[in-house]
MDAnalysis code that builds the backbone (N, CA, C; Angstrom):
import MDAnalysis as mda
import numpy as np

u = mda.Universe.empty(201, n_residues=67, atom_resindex=np.repeat(np.arange(67), 3), trajectory=True)
u.add_TopologyAttr("name", ["N", "CA", "C"] * 67)
u.add_TopologyAttr("resid", np.arange(1, 68))
u.add_TopologyAttr("resname", ["MET", "ILE", "LEU", "GLU", "SER", "LYS", "ILE", "THR", "CYS", "PRO", "LYS", "CYS", "GLY", "HIS", "SER", "ALA", "VAL", "GLU", "ALA", "MET", "PRO", "THR", "ASN", "ALA", "CYS", "GLN", "TRP", "PHE", "TYR", "GLU", "CYS", "LYS", "SER", "CYS", "LYS", "THR", "ILE", "LEU", "LYS", "PRO", "LEU", "THR", "GLY", "ASP", "CYS", "CYS", "VAL", "TYR", "CYS", "SER", "TYR", "GLY", "THR", "VAL", "ALA", "CYS", "PRO", "PRO", "ILE", "GLN", "GLU", "GLY", "LYS", "SER", "CYS", "CYS", "GLY"])
u.atoms.positions = np.array([
    [226.864, 125.898, -47.010],
    [226.373, 124.573, -46.700],
    [227.143, 124.019, -45.505],
    [226.424, 123.363, -44.622],
    [227.024, 122.738, -43.440],
    [227.292, 121.276, -43.782],
    [228.523, 120.830, -43.569],
    [228.908, 119.474, -43.955],
    [229.143, 118.538, -42.776],
    [228.909, 119.029, -41.562],
    [229.015, 118.173, -40.385],
    [227.704, 118.190, -39.623],
    [227.371, 117.054, -39.042],
    [226.138, 116.938, -38.271],
    [226.431, 116.103, -37.032],
    [225.817, 116.470, -35.923],
    [225.953, 115.661, -34.702],
    [224.827, 114.649, -34.716],
    [225.189, 113.392, -34.841],
    [224.204, 112.314, -34.918],
    [224.090, 111.676, -33.534],
    [222.855, 111.458, -33.096],
    [222.601, 110.933, -31.756],
    [221.852, 109.617, -31.850],
    [222.365, 108.612, -31.185],
    [221.739, 107.289, -31.170],
    [220.488, 107.323, -30.298],
    [219.344, 106.889, -30.844],
    [218.113, 106.886, -30.048],
    [218.095, 105.788, -28.978],
    [218.969, 104.799, -29.116],
    [218.974, 103.687, -28.158],
    [219.766, 104.032, -26.900],
    [220.992, 104.558, -27.084],
    [221.834, 104.793, -25.910],
    [222.098, 106.277, -25.643],
    [221.764, 107.147, -26.602],
    [221.949, 108.576, -26.407],
    [223.338, 109.097, -26.754],
    [224.233, 108.220, -27.193],
    [225.581, 108.655, -27.571],
    [225.509, 109.566, -28.795],
    [226.314, 110.631, -28.783],
    [226.369, 111.574, -29.902],
    [227.780, 111.646, -30.447],
    [227.874, 111.865, -31.751],
    [229.170, 112.052, -32.396],
    [228.993, 113.001, -33.567],
    [229.973, 113.885, -33.762],
    [229.952, 114.781, -34.909],
    [230.594, 114.036, -36.074],
    [229.869, 113.967, -37.187],
    [230.340, 113.226, -38.354],
    [230.304, 114.120, -39.587],
    [231.228, 113.878, -40.507],
    [231.226, 114.560, -41.800],
    [230.218, 113.846, -42.703],
    [229.333, 114.617, -43.304],
    [228.317, 114.028, -44.182],
    [228.857, 113.905, -45.598],
    [228.537, 112.804, -46.282],
    [228.955, 112.686, -47.677],
    [228.174, 113.688, -48.527],
    [228.846, 114.255, -49.523],
    [228.175, 115.225, -50.396],
    [227.701, 114.585, -51.695],
    [228.153, 113.358, -51.973],
    [227.826, 112.730, -53.247],
    [227.013, 111.446, -53.103],
    [226.543, 111.152, -51.902],
    [225.761, 109.936, -51.675],
    [224.980, 110.067, -50.373],
    [223.912, 109.296, -50.274],
    [223.150, 109.250, -49.027],
    [223.753, 108.199, -48.112],
    [223.600, 108.419, -46.837],
    [224.058, 107.422, -45.877],
    [222.828, 106.794, -45.249],
    [222.540, 105.573, -45.647],
    [221.336, 104.888, -45.184],
    [221.541, 104.137, -43.887],
    [222.802, 103.869, -43.523],
    [223.088, 103.143, -42.298],
    [224.190, 103.861, -41.534],
    [224.120, 103.774, -40.216],
    [225.156, 104.352, -39.358],
    [225.261, 103.470, -38.133],
    [226.479, 103.063, -37.784],
    [226.682, 102.248, -36.592],
    [227.097, 103.142, -35.429],
    [226.309, 103.112, -34.361],
    [226.625, 103.881, -33.166],
    [227.981, 103.432, -32.634],
    [228.834, 104.402, -32.351],
    [230.171, 104.085, -31.867],
    [230.174, 103.556, -30.430],
    [229.077, 103.762, -29.708],
    [229.006, 103.310, -28.325],
    [228.349, 101.931, -28.196],
    [227.090, 101.812, -28.633],
    [226.349, 100.561, -28.421],
    [226.304, 99.656, -29.656],
    [226.858, 100.146, -30.777],
    [226.953, 99.378, -32.032],
    [225.606, 99.133, -32.710],
    [224.543, 99.816, -32.280],
    [223.245, 99.719, -32.955],
    [223.381, 100.288, -34.364],
    [222.783, 99.617, -35.323],
    [222.775, 100.106, -36.698],
    [221.524, 100.979, -36.876],
    [221.759, 102.278, -37.144],
    [220.650, 103.201, -37.358],
    [220.276, 103.215, -38.834],
    [218.973, 103.296, -39.094],
    [218.437, 103.419, -40.445],
    [217.504, 104.626, -40.460],
    [217.292, 105.247, -41.622],
    [216.403, 106.423, -41.665],
    [214.991, 106.082, -41.191],
    [214.368, 107.037, -40.528],
    [212.969, 106.888, -40.129],
    [212.087, 107.017, -41.364],
    [210.891, 106.508, -41.295],
    [209.946, 106.610, -42.400],
    [209.775, 108.060, -42.810],
    [209.924, 108.311, -44.101],
    [209.771, 109.660, -44.616],
    [211.072, 110.441, -44.722],
    [212.139, 109.948, -44.087],
    [213.445, 110.598, -44.173],
    [214.310, 109.870, -45.193],
    [215.240, 110.613, -45.786],
    [216.056, 110.030, -46.852],
    [217.349, 109.400, -46.360],
    [217.818, 109.803, -45.181],
    [219.101, 109.277, -44.706],
    [219.181, 109.396, -43.183],
    [220.217, 108.815, -42.600],
    [220.352, 108.833, -41.141],
    [220.585, 110.242, -40.597],
    [221.198, 111.128, -41.397],
    [221.415, 112.494, -40.920],
    [220.101, 113.258, -40.821],
    [219.195, 113.011, -41.745],
    [217.884, 113.675, -41.684],
    [217.054, 113.141, -40.512],
    [217.286, 111.901, -40.113],
    [216.539, 111.303, -39.006],
    [217.147, 111.574, -37.637],
    [218.467, 111.491, -37.523],
    [219.107, 111.513, -36.205],
    [220.129, 112.631, -36.028],
    [220.375, 113.412, -37.071],
    [221.397, 114.449, -37.001],
    [220.839, 115.817, -36.654],
    [221.755, 116.720, -36.317],
    [221.375, 118.095, -36.010],
    [221.257, 118.939, -37.270],
    [221.800, 118.435, -38.384],
    [221.770, 119.150, -39.658],
    [221.317, 118.174, -40.739],
    [220.413, 118.609, -41.611],
    [219.968, 117.770, -42.731],
    [221.117, 117.559, -43.710],
    [221.027, 116.508, -44.495],
    [222.073, 116.171, -45.466],
    [222.217, 117.262, -46.536],
    [223.383, 117.320, -47.209],
    [223.631, 118.372, -48.195],
    [222.559, 118.523, -49.287],
    [222.070, 117.434, -49.904],
    [221.029, 117.646, -50.924],
    [219.756, 118.324, -50.377],
    [219.348, 117.964, -49.184],
    [218.164, 118.572, -48.578],
    [218.456, 120.048, -48.257],
    [219.672, 120.359, -47.792],
    [220.044, 121.739, -47.533],
    [219.947, 122.581, -48.805],
    [220.233, 121.967, -49.968],
    [220.179, 122.671, -51.241],
    [218.770, 122.707, -51.837],
    [217.816, 122.096, -51.138],
    [216.441, 122.088, -51.627],
    [216.171, 121.042, -52.679],
    [217.038, 120.050, -52.785],
    [216.875, 118.958, -53.740],
    [216.357, 117.732, -53.004],
    [215.925, 116.747, -53.781],
    [215.575, 115.492, -53.144],
    [216.865, 114.742, -52.851],
    [216.892, 114.061, -51.746],
    [218.099, 113.356, -51.351],
    [218.399, 112.230, -52.337],
    [219.619, 112.124, -52.733],
    [220.115, 111.068, -53.640],
    [219.419, 111.074, -54.990],
    [218.836, 112.173, -55.364],
    [218.085, 112.202, -56.613],
    [218.838, 112.600, -57.788],
])
């Protein structure tokens, strides 16, 4: 399982590698550059599934996120 994902802000394009939580979903993420608060896109369970290079741990395991 991959526990880090590079999350990219759609507003300013800033990217950062972040450690994903394994026991909870992350519904909000504040861009370290422009301070925009990211939320999951419709149909996605968390910000990593929407803006990251790697899906969150539950999705990687074939489970529903936060289920």
